[in-house]
C-alpha atoms as an extended CHARMM CRD file, in Angstrom:
* protein
*
       227  EXT
         1         1  MET       CA             84.9210000000      106.1700000000       99.8640000000  PROA      1               0.0000000000
         2         2  HSD       CA             85.6050000000      102.1570000000       99.4770000000  PROA      2               0.0000000000
         3         3  ALA       CA             83.0820000000      101.5640000000      102.7860000000  PROA      3               0.0000000000
         4         4  GLU       CA             80.2020000000      100.8570000000      101.2370000000  PROA      4               0.0000000000
         5         5  THR       CA             81.6890000000       98.8190000000       97.9370000000  PROA      5               0.0000000000
         6         6  GLN       CA             83.2390000000       96.3310000000      100.1420000000  PROA      6               0.0000000000
         7         7  ALA       CA             80.1170000000       95.9160000000      102.6720000000  PROA      7               0.0000000000
         8         8  THR       CA             77.9140000000       95.0200000000       99.6210000000  PROA      8               0.0000000000
         9         9  LEU       CA             80.6090000000       92.8120000000       98.7120000000  PROA      9               0.0000000000
        10        10  VAL       CA             80.8780000000       91.1000000000      101.8660000000  PROA      10              0.0000000000
        11        11  ALA       CA             77.3010000000       91.1180000000      102.5570000000  PROA      11              0.0000000000
        12        12  ALA       CA             76.6740000000       89.3550000000       99.0980000000  PROA      12              0.0000000000
        13        13  ILE       CA             79.0190000000       86.4560000000       99.9810000000  PROA      13              0.0000000000
        14        14  GLU       CA             77.6420000000       86.4610000000      103.7910000000  PROA      14              0.0000000000
        15        15  ARG       CA             73.8000000000       85.9110000000      102.4520000000  PROA      15              0.0000000000
        16        16  ARG       CA             75.2010000000       83.4310000000      100.0290000000  PROA      16              0.0000000000
        17        17  PHE       CA             77.0030000000       81.4930000000      102.6460000000  PROA      17              0.0000000000
        18        18  ALA       CA             74.2010000000       81.2260000000      105.3960000000  PROA      18              0.0000000000
        19        19  THR       CA             72.2810000000       79.2170000000      102.2380000000  PROA      19              0.0000000000
        20        20  HSD       CA             74.9070000000       77.2100000000      100.8690000000  PROA      20              0.0000000000
        21        21  GLY       CA             77.4990000000       77.3640000000      104.0590000000  PROA      21              0.0000000000
        22        22  ALA       CA             81.1590000000       75.9730000000      103.5240000000  PROA      22              0.0000000000
        23        23  SER       CA             80.7440000000       74.3450000000       99.7020000000  PROA      23              0.0000000000
        24        24  PRO       CA             82.2020000000       76.0470000000       96.7450000000  PROA      24              0.0000000000
        25        25  GLN       CA             78.5490000000       77.5900000000       95.7980000000  PROA      25              0.0000000000
        26        26  GLY       CA             78.1900000000       79.4150000000       99.4670000000  PROA      26              0.0000000000
        27        27  LEU       CA             81.2280000000       81.5250000000       98.6810000000  PROA      27              0.0000000000
        28        28  TRP       CA             79.5550000000       81.9160000000       94.9250000000  PROA      28              0.0000000000
        29        29  TRP       CA             82.0160000000       79.8510000000       93.5280000000  PROA      29              0.0000000000
        30        30  PRO       CA             81.0330000000       78.1790000000       90.6800000000  PROA      30              0.0000000000
        31        31  ASN       CA             81.8210000000       74.9670000000       90.7200000000  PROA      31              0.0000000000
        32        32  ALA       CA             84.9430000000       72.6650000000       92.7340000000  PROA      32              0.0000000000
        33        33  ALA       CA             87.6060000000       71.8370000000       89.5110000000  PROA      33              0.0000000000
        34        34  ASP       CA             87.1240000000       76.1670000000       88.3840000000  PROA      34              0.0000000000
        35        35  LEU       CA             88.7080000000       76.4960000000       91.7240000000  PROA      35              0.0000000000
        36        36  ALA       CA             91.4300000000       74.1150000000       91.8660000000  PROA      36              0.0000000000
        37        37  ALA       CA             92.4380000000       75.3860000000       88.2870000000  PROA      37              0.0000000000
        38        38  ARG       CA             92.5310000000       78.7050000000       89.8980000000  PROA      38              0.0000000000
        39        39  TYR       CA             94.8570000000       77.9810000000       92.6610000000  PROA      39              0.0000000000
        40        40  GLU       CA             97.1170000000       75.5940000000       90.2710000000  PROA      40              0.0000000000
        41        41  ALA       CA             97.2080000000       78.9140000000       88.4420000000  PROA      41              0.0000000000
        42        42  MET       CA             98.4390000000       81.5400000000       90.8400000000  PROA      42              0.0000000000
        43        43  MET       CA             99.9970000000       78.9140000000       93.1070000000  PROA      43              0.0000000000
        44        44  ALA       CA            102.3180000000       77.3590000000       90.9010000000  PROA      44              0.0000000000
        45        45  PRO       CA            104.8840000000       80.7980000000       90.1470000000  PROA      45              0.0000000000
        46        46  LEU       CA            104.9850000000       81.2100000000       93.9210000000  PROA      46              0.0000000000
        47        47  LEU       CA            106.1110000000       77.5450000000       94.9640000000  PROA      47              0.0000000000
        48        48  ALA       CA            108.2490000000       77.1260000000       91.5490000000  PROA      48              0.0000000000
        49        49  GLY       CA            111.5560000000       77.0240000000       93.7600000000  PROA      49              0.0000000000
        50        50  ALA       CA            112.6620000000       74.4360000000       96.3890000000  PROA      50              0.0000000000
        51        51  GLU       CA            111.9050000000       76.7030000000       99.2560000000  PROA      51              0.0000000000
        52        52  ARG       CA            109.1920000000       77.5720000000      102.4040000000  PROA      52              0.0000000000
        53        53  ILE       CA            107.1920000000       80.5030000000      101.4500000000  PROA      53              0.0000000000
        54        54  SER       CA            105.2950000000       82.5200000000      103.7010000000  PROA      54              0.0000000000
        55        55  LEU       CA            101.5340000000       83.3030000000      102.3090000000  PROA      55              0.0000000000
        56        56  LEU       CA             99.1110000000       85.9110000000      103.4020000000  PROA      56              0.0000000000
        57        57  ASP       CA             95.1720000000       84.2700000000      101.6990000000  PROA      57              0.0000000000
        58        58  VAL       CA             93.1800000000       87.3510000000      101.7720000000  PROA      58              0.0000000000
        59        59  GLY       CA             89.7150000000       86.7670000000      101.3530000000  PROA      59              0.0000000000
        60        60  CYS       CA             90.1990000000       83.3700000000      102.5920000000  PROA      60              0.0000000000
        61        61  GLY       CA             86.8280000000       82.2750000000      103.5350000000  PROA      61              0.0000000000
        62        62  VAL       CA             86.3960000000       79.0210000000      104.6080000000  PROA      62              0.0000000000
        63        63  GLY       CA             89.8590000000       78.0450000000      104.2560000000  PROA      63              0.0000000000
        64        64  PHE       CA             89.2270000000       76.3180000000      100.4390000000  PROA      64              0.0000000000
        65        65  LEU       CA             93.2850000000       76.8790000000       99.8800000000  PROA      65              0.0000000000
        66        66  PRO       CA             94.7330000000       75.6020000000      102.2950000000  PROA      66              0.0000000000
        67        67  ASP       CA             92.7350000000       72.3950000000      101.5980000000  PROA      67              0.0000000000
        68        68  TRP       CA             93.8900000000       72.3100000000       97.8810000000  PROA      68              0.0000000000
        69        69  LEU       CA             97.4340000000       72.5330000000       99.2950000000  PROA      69              0.0000000000
        70        70  ALA       CA             96.5710000000       69.8790000000      101.2880000000  PROA      70              0.0000000000
        71        71  VAL       CA             95.5190000000       67.2400000000       99.0900000000  PROA      71              0.0000000000
        72        72  ASN       CA             97.9750000000       68.1630000000       96.3030000000  PROA      72              0.0000000000
        73        73  GLY       CA            101.0120000000       67.8460000000       99.3470000000  PROA      73              0.0000000000
        74        74  LEU       CA            102.3230000000       71.1970000000       99.2220000000  PROA      74              0.0000000000
        75        75  LEU       CA            100.9420000000       72.3630000000      102.9330000000  PROA      75              0.0000000000
        76        76  ASP       CA            104.1760000000       72.1290000000      104.2890000000  PROA      76              0.0000000000
        77        77  ARG       CA            105.9700000000       74.1160000000      101.3310000000  PROA      77              0.0000000000
        78        78  VAL       CA            103.5330000000       77.2210000000      103.0540000000  PROA      78              0.0000000000
        79        79  ASP       CA            103.6560000000       79.8310000000      106.2450000000  PROA      79              0.0000000000
        80        80  TYR       CA             99.7490000000       80.2940000000      106.2380000000  PROA      80              0.0000000000
        81        81  THR       CA             97.7420000000       83.2890000000      107.0370000000  PROA      81              0.0000000000
        82        82  GLY       CA             93.9880000000       83.3300000000      106.4450000000  PROA      82              0.0000000000
        83        83  LEU       CA             92.2280000000       87.2730000000      106.2190000000  PROA      83              0.0000000000
        84        84  ASP       CA             88.8990000000       87.7520000000      105.7680000000  PROA      84              0.0000000000
        85        85  LEU       CA             86.3600000000       90.4170000000      106.9220000000  PROA      85              0.0000000000
        86        86  SER       CA             83.5590000000       87.9720000000      107.3100000000  PROA      86              0.0000000000
        87        87  ALA       CA             83.2610000000       87.2280000000      111.2700000000  PROA      87              0.0000000000
        88        88  PRO       CA             80.8580000000       83.7250000000      110.3730000000  PROA      88              0.0000000000
        89        89  ILE       CA             83.0730000000       82.3230000000      107.4710000000  PROA      89              0.0000000000
        90        90  LEU       CA             86.6320000000       83.1030000000      109.4610000000  PROA      90              0.0000000000
        91        91  ALA       CA             84.6270000000       81.3190000000      112.2850000000  PROA      91              0.0000000000
        92        92  ALA       CA             84.1430000000       78.3130000000      109.8810000000  PROA      92              0.0000000000
        93        93  ALA       CA             87.3370000000       78.3070000000      108.6300000000  PROA      93              0.0000000000
        94        94  ARG       CA             89.0720000000       78.1740000000      112.2630000000  PROA      94              0.0000000000
        95        95  ALA       CA             86.7570000000       75.0470000000      112.6830000000  PROA      95              0.0000000000
        96        96  ARG       CA             87.7960000000       73.3340000000      109.9050000000  PROA      96              0.0000000000
        97        97  TRP       CA             91.6640000000       74.3930000000      109.6760000000  PROA      97              0.0000000000
        98        98  PRO       CA             92.2000000000       74.8120000000      113.5600000000  PROA      98              0.0000000000
        99        99  SER       CA             96.3720000000       74.4370000000      113.1230000000  PROA      99              0.0000000000
       100       100  LEU       CA             96.0850000000       77.5060000000      110.7230000000  PROA      100             0.0000000000
       101       101  ARG       CA             95.9570000000       81.3930000000      111.8580000000  PROA      101             0.0000000000
       102       102  PHE       CA             92.8390000000       83.1500000000      110.7230000000  PROA      102             0.0000000000
       103       103  LEU       CA             92.7850000000       86.5350000000      111.2850000000  PROA      103             0.0000000000
       104       104  ARG       CA             89.8820000000       89.3500000000      110.9090000000  PROA      104             0.0000000000
       105       105  ALA       CA             90.8080000000       92.8060000000      109.5600000000  PROA      105             0.0000000000
       106       106  ASP       CA             90.4180000000       95.5930000000      106.9190000000  PROA      106             0.0000000000
       107       107  VAL       CA             92.7850000000       96.3950000000      105.5880000000  PROA      107             0.0000000000
       108       108  LEU       CA             91.8820000000       99.4470000000      103.9990000000  PROA      108             0.0000000000
       109       109  ALA       CA             90.8100000000      101.2190000000      106.9910000000  PROA      109             0.0000000000
       110       110  ASP       CA             93.9390000000       99.7470000000      109.0180000000  PROA      110             0.0000000000
       111       111  GLY       CA             96.4770000000       97.9070000000      106.8300000000  PROA      111             0.0000000000
       112       112  VAL       CA             97.3580000000       94.4280000000      106.5820000000  PROA      112             0.0000000000
       113       113  PRO       CA             98.3360000000       92.6790000000      110.3720000000  PROA      113             0.0000000000
       114       114  GLY       CA            101.4490000000       90.7300000000      110.3750000000  PROA      114             0.0000000000
       115       115  SER       CA            103.0850000000       92.1960000000      107.2570000000  PROA      115             0.0000000000
       116       116  PRO       CA            105.3820000000       91.3160000000      105.1280000000  PROA      116             0.0000000000
       117       117  HSD       CA            104.6340000000       88.1690000000      103.8180000000  PROA      117             0.0000000000
       118       118  ASP       CA            106.9140000000       86.2600000000      100.5580000000  PROA      118             0.0000000000
       119       119  ALA       CA            103.3990000000       86.5260000000       98.5040000000  PROA      119             0.0000000000
       120       120  VAL       CA             99.8670000000       88.2890000000       99.2320000000  PROA      120             0.0000000000
       121       121  LEU       CA             96.9840000000       86.2900000000       97.1840000000  PROA      121             0.0000000000
       122       122  ALA       CA             93.7350000000       87.6550000000       96.7920000000  PROA      122             0.0000000000
       123       123  CYS       CA             91.4320000000       84.8580000000       94.7340000000  PROA      123             0.0000000000
       124       124  GLY       CA             87.6770000000       86.2810000000       94.2570000000  PROA      124             0.0000000000
       125       125  LEU       CA             88.3950000000       89.4220000000       95.8400000000  PROA      125             0.0000000000
       126       126  LEU       CA             87.5500000000       91.5270000000       92.3270000000  PROA      126             0.0000000000
       127       127  THR       CA             85.8750000000       88.7230000000       90.2160000000  PROA      127             0.0000000000
       128       128  CYS       CA             82.1540000000       90.0770000000       91.8840000000  PROA      128             0.0000000000
       129       129  ARG       CA             80.7040000000       92.9530000000       91.9120000000  PROA      129             0.0000000000
       130       130  PHE       CA             77.3010000000       91.9330000000       92.6320000000  PROA      130             0.0000000000
       131       131  THR       CA             75.2300000000       95.3970000000       92.4690000000  PROA      131             0.0000000000
       132       132  GLU       CA             78.4830000000       97.9130000000       92.8950000000  PROA      132             0.0000000000
       133       133  THR       CA             79.2500000000       99.8040000000       89.2770000000  PROA      133             0.0000000000
       134       134  GLU       CA             81.9150000000       99.4430000000       87.3170000000  PROA      134             0.0000000000
       135       135  ALA       CA             83.6420000000      102.4240000000       88.6360000000  PROA      135             0.0000000000
       136       136  ALA       CA             83.0590000000      102.1010000000       92.2720000000  PROA      136             0.0000000000
       137       137  MET       CA             84.3850000000       98.2110000000       92.1430000000  PROA      137             0.0000000000
       138       138  ARG       CA             87.3200000000       99.5470000000       89.9210000000  PROA      138             0.0000000000
       139       139  ASP       CA             88.2880000000      102.5450000000       92.4570000000  PROA      139             0.0000000000
       140       140  TYR       CA             88.1700000000       99.7410000000       95.0350000000  PROA      140             0.0000000000
       141       141  ALA       CA             89.9970000000       96.7190000000       93.2990000000  PROA      141             0.0000000000
       142       142  GLU       CA             92.2670000000       99.6490000000       92.8740000000  PROA      142             0.0000000000
       143       143  ALA       CA             92.6550000000      101.1640000000       96.8280000000  PROA      143             0.0000000000
       144       144  LEU       CA             93.0590000000       97.5810000000       97.7720000000  PROA      144             0.0000000000
       145       145  LEU       CA             95.8950000000       96.3730000000       95.9280000000  PROA      145             0.0000000000
       146       146  GLN       CA             97.5660000000       98.8650000000       96.6610000000  PROA      146             0.0000000000
       147       147  ALA       CA             96.9580000000       98.6140000000      100.0970000000  PROA      147             0.0000000000
       148       148  LEU       CA             98.0600000000       95.0660000000      100.0800000000  PROA      148             0.0000000000
       149       149  TRP       CA            101.8200000000       95.5940000000       97.5410000000  PROA      149             0.0000000000
       150       150  PRO       CA            103.8770000000       96.8860000000      100.8360000000  PROA      150             0.0000000000
       151       151  ALA       CA            102.6060000000       93.7130000000      102.4870000000  PROA      151             0.0000000000
       152       152  ALA       CA            104.1610000000       91.3080000000       99.4700000000  PROA      152             0.0000000000
       153       153  GLY       CA            107.8610000000       90.4670000000       99.9930000000  PROA      153             0.0000000000
       154       154  ARG       CA            108.4560000000       89.0880000000       96.9130000000  PROA      154             0.0000000000
       155       155  CYS       CA            104.7020000000       88.8720000000       94.9480000000  PROA      155             0.0000000000
       156       156  LEU       CA            101.4780000000       90.3180000000       94.9550000000  PROA      156             0.0000000000
       157       157  VAL       CA             99.1530000000       87.7500000000       92.8780000000  PROA      157             0.0000000000
       158       158  PHE       CA             95.2450000000       88.1460000000       91.8470000000  PROA      158             0.0000000000
       159       159  ASN       CA             92.5330000000       87.3740000000       89.4780000000  PROA      159             0.0000000000
       160       160  ALA       CA             89.6370000000       89.3440000000       87.6070000000  PROA      160             0.0000000000
       161       161  MET       CA             87.4350000000       88.2190000000       85.4300000000  PROA      161             0.0000000000
       162       162  GLY       CA             88.8020000000       89.8740000000       81.1870000000  PROA      162             0.0000000000
       163       163  LYS       CA             86.8160000000       91.9130000000       78.8910000000  PROA      163             0.0000000000
       164       164  HSD       CA             87.6160000000       89.0980000000       76.0300000000  PROA      164             0.0000000000
       165       165  VAL       CA             84.5890000000       86.9700000000       76.9050000000  PROA      165             0.0000000000
       166       166  GLU       CA             81.2440000000       85.6370000000       74.8460000000  PROA      166             0.0000000000
       167       167  TRP       CA             79.4250000000       87.9980000000       77.2380000000  PROA      167             0.0000000000
       168       168  GLU       CA             79.6130000000       90.2350000000       80.0870000000  PROA      168             0.0000000000
       169       169  ARG       CA             77.5100000000       89.5320000000       83.0320000000  PROA      169             0.0000000000
       170       170  ASP       CA             75.8980000000       92.4830000000       84.8860000000  PROA      170             0.0000000000
       171       171  ASP       CA             77.3910000000       90.9280000000       88.4020000000  PROA      171             0.0000000000
       172       172  LEU       CA             80.7560000000       90.0590000000       87.3110000000  PROA      172             0.0000000000
       173       173  PHE       CA             83.8590000000       92.5040000000       87.3590000000  PROA      173             0.0000000000
       174       174  HSD       CA             85.1290000000       92.7920000000       83.8780000000  PROA      174             0.0000000000
       175       175  TRP       CA             88.6450000000       94.2080000000       84.1560000000  PROA      175             0.0000000000
       176       176  SER       CA             90.4060000000       94.8580000000       81.2080000000  PROA      176             0.0000000000
       177       177  ALA       CA             93.7820000000       93.5130000000       81.1620000000  PROA      177             0.0000000000
       178       178  ASP       CA             95.2690000000       96.7980000000       79.2110000000  PROA      178             0.0000000000
       179       179  GLU       CA             93.9310000000       98.5790000000       82.0700000000  PROA      179             0.0000000000
       180       180  VAL       CA             94.9960000000       96.0650000000       84.7110000000  PROA      180             0.0000000000
       181       181  MET       CA             99.5260000000       95.5930000000       83.2240000000  PROA      181             0.0000000000
       182       182  ARG       CA             98.2090000000       99.9920000000       83.0640000000  PROA      182             0.0000000000
       183       183  PHE       CA             98.0680000000      100.0730000000       86.8770000000  PROA      183             0.0000000000
       184       184  CYS       CA            100.3060000000       97.6980000000       88.3400000000  PROA      184             0.0000000000
       185       185  ARG       CA            103.3140000000       99.0520000000       86.4440000000  PROA      185             0.0000000000
       186       186  ALA       CA            101.6440000000      102.7680000000       87.0890000000  PROA      186             0.0000000000
       187       187  ARG       CA            100.8810000000      102.0640000000       90.9960000000  PROA      187             0.0000000000
       188       188  LEU       CA            102.8170000000       98.5330000000       92.1500000000  PROA      188             0.0000000000
       189       189  ALA       CA            105.8240000000       97.2680000000       89.9890000000  PROA      189             0.0000000000
       190       190  ARG       CA            106.7280000000       96.9880000000       86.2080000000  PROA      190             0.0000000000
       191       191  HSD       CA            107.2290000000       93.1740000000       86.6730000000  PROA      191             0.0000000000
       192       192  VAL       CA            103.8500000000       92.0600000000       85.9930000000  PROA      192             0.0000000000
       193       193  GLU       CA            102.8060000000       88.1030000000       84.3690000000  PROA      193             0.0000000000
       194       194  LEU       CA             99.3330000000       88.2460000000       83.0740000000  PROA      194             0.0000000000
       195       195  ARG       CA             98.3210000000       83.7530000000       83.1620000000  PROA      195             0.0000000000
       196       196  ALA       CA             95.1540000000       83.4750000000       80.9530000000  PROA      196             0.0000000000
       197       197  ALA       CA             95.1950000000       79.5690000000       79.7850000000  PROA      197             0.0000000000
       198       198  TYR       CA             93.9520000000       77.6510000000       82.6580000000  PROA      198             0.0000000000
       199       199  GLY       CA             90.8040000000       77.4520000000       80.7300000000  PROA      199             0.0000000000
       200       200  LEU       CA             88.6900000000       80.5450000000       82.6230000000  PROA      200             0.0000000000
       201       201  TRP       CA             86.9310000000       83.9990000000       81.2410000000  PROA      201             0.0000000000
       202       202  GLU       CA             89.3560000000       85.5910000000       83.8800000000  PROA      202             0.0000000000
       203       203  CYS       CA             93.1010000000       86.1860000000       84.3970000000  PROA      203             0.0000000000
       204       204  SER       CA             95.6580000000       85.7580000000       87.2150000000  PROA      204             0.0000000000
       205       205  TYR       CA             98.5340000000       88.1200000000       87.8000000000  PROA      205             0.0000000000
       206       206  HSD       CA            101.4340000000       87.9570000000       89.4540000000  PROA      206             0.0000000000
       207       207  VAL       CA            102.7500000000       91.2430000000       89.6970000000  PROA      207             0.0000000000
       208       208  TRP       CA            106.4100000000       90.6090000000       91.1760000000  PROA      208             0.0000000000
       209       209  ARG       CA            108.5940000000       93.0940000000       93.3690000000  PROA      209             0.0000000000
       210       210  ASP       CA            111.4760000000       91.9380000000       91.8280000000  PROA      210             0.0000000000
       211       211  PRO       CA            112.5070000000       90.6580000000       88.5110000000  PROA      211             0.0000000000
       212       212  ARG       CA            112.6720000000       87.1220000000       87.5100000000  PROA      212             0.0000000000
       213       213  ALA       CA            115.8870000000       85.1730000000       87.1910000000  PROA      213             0.0000000000
       214       214  VAL       CA            116.8070000000       84.8820000000       83.7860000000  PROA      214             0.0000000000
       215       215  THR       CA            118.4110000000       81.5850000000       84.3330000000  PROA      215             0.0000000000
       216       216  SER       CA            119.2010000000       79.8930000000       80.7850000000  PROA      216             0.0000000000
       217       217  ARG       CA            122.5550000000       79.6720000000       79.2280000000  PROA      217             0.0000000000
       218       218  LEU       CA            124.0000000000       82.5560000000       76.9810000000  PROA      218             0.0000000000
       219       219  SER       CA            125.5840000000       81.8680000000       73.5150000000  PROA      219             0.0000000000
       220       220  PRO       CA            129.2680000000       82.0990000000       73.0820000000  PROA      220             0.0000000000
       221       221  CYS       CA            128.7920000000       83.4610000000       69.8240000000  PROA      221             0.0000000000
       222       222  TRP       CA            126.6510000000       86.3540000000       71.3060000000  PROA      222             0.0000000000
       223       223  ARG       CA            129.1420000000       89.3510000000       71.0790000000  PROA      223             0.0000000000
       224       224  ASP       CA            127.4160000000       93.0130000000       72.2100000000  PROA      224             0.0000000000
       225       225  VAL       CA            128.6000000000       95.6900000000       70.5060000000  PROA      225             0.0000000000
       226       226  ALA       CA            129.0400000000       99.7460000000       70.5450000000  PROA      226             0.0000000000
       227       227  ALA       CA            125.5620000000      100.6660000000       69.0120000000  PROA      227             0.0000000000
């Protein structure tokens, strides 16, 4: 049921890539600055600790995330694996980053290879719908996230266009934040962090397998009493 939706999305991206090449615009990003803002919003919580993490970048494209990690001095903090469906785009990624792992797989049909990872990131996979209907795209989004969730040892991160916008574009997937939260808590986990303060008309979601640790100290004058 979701194969046609997935094929539509991949075909639209490959046509764009054939025209504009390994550039942000070649993968339907409007500009480089917005892409950097997305990566910072999505990666910062994952890299908040001191430890190195294993990361699966789903829909990795030509390897823009490693570019961002490298220029910000973070690439050595990440054991990186890129995953994509497009053979020509993956060929470009491997040529740009020959030292990194890039895999081709259909996670809906075959599952997630090499799992689990500390974190699974899907940046830009659920923002465009091109000619697909909203209903078909919503079904696809839910199926994809449920397929990715078992591979996320600590966190699954994704972004989607919101409903609180100046206008809704017909080619974008505007997924209500309330619907996203309801889906995540029902099908994935209830420890969901929504981030929407990075200047774009979208939200990013961190779905944590465990609740975030409380590191602040409690006031000594607080006492629980029987209620």
